[in-house]
N, C-alpha and C positions, 0 to 999 in steps of 0.2 A: 718572562713576566714583566708587566709594567704596573705602575702605581698611578691611579687617577685620584686627584683631589679636586673637589668641586663643591659648590659654585661660589666660593669666597674669593674675592680679589681685594686683599688688604691694602693695596696701593690706592684704591679709589680714584685712579686716573692721574694722580699728581706725580707719580714716579718715585716718591720718597716713602717707601714702605715703613721704615722705622718711625718716622714722624707721624704718619697717619695711624699706625697701630696704637701709638700712645694717646692719640686724641679721640679715638672712637672705641666703643665697646664691641668687641668681637666675641660673641658668646657661643657660637656653634662651630663644630668641625665635623666633616664627614669624609670618609676615605673608602675607596674600593681598590683592592690590589689583586691582580692576577699573578698567582705564584707558580713558579716552575716546580712541578711535582717531584723532580729529581733532587731539588735543593730546598724542599719545603721547610725542613727544620731550621736551616740556616736563615732562610728568608723571614720566617716568622720571628725568630730570635732577634734579627736586626730591626724589624718593625717594632718589637716590644722595647728594645733598648733605645732606638733613635727617635721614635715617634710616641708610642703609647705611654711610656714611662713619664715623658714630659707632660702629657695631658693629665695623667693620674696625679702628678705632683703639683699641678696648678691649683691655686687657691680656689676653693668652692666648686671644684670640678666633680662631675659624675660621669664615668666612662663606662660604656657598654661595648663589648666586643662580640661579634658574631662570626661564625664560620659557615660559609655557604659552599656546597659541593654539587657539581653537576657532572654526571658521568653518562656516557653513551657507549654502547657496544654494537658494532656492525653485525656481530654474530648473535646478539641477544645474550643476556646474562643467564647463566645456568641456574637451575633450581637450587643447587648447593650454594651458589654465591648469593642468590636472593635470600635464602634462609639464613645464612651466616650473617650477612650484613644487616638484615632485619632484626635478628636476635641480638646482635651486638649493639645496634642502635637503641633498642629497648633497654638493654642492660645499662648502657651509658647515659640513659635518660635524655636522648636526643629529642628536642621539642617537636620537630616535624620531619618526616621522611616518607618517601614513597617510591615505588617502582611503577612504571606504566609502560604500556605497549607502544 
């Protein structure tokens, strides 16, 4: 999995990131991370500790974290899987979810 951070370039072309960050107001941060499903717990914990916690603790910050999942099956998902995942998603109050053909 890789982490993509975009579209902020805090150096603003001068090459001195520390100096430029202190002279301009950077008010937004966006991140997208592709996680390795076999190490998802560890990867999420590292992101919380090393990135998200710093954003949460920044003065005046509001942080929203979303989880996006995309799954495909070459065999098609069984009726049991569709039912279980749908029921669990409803129970866990997932905002949006759908299966499609």
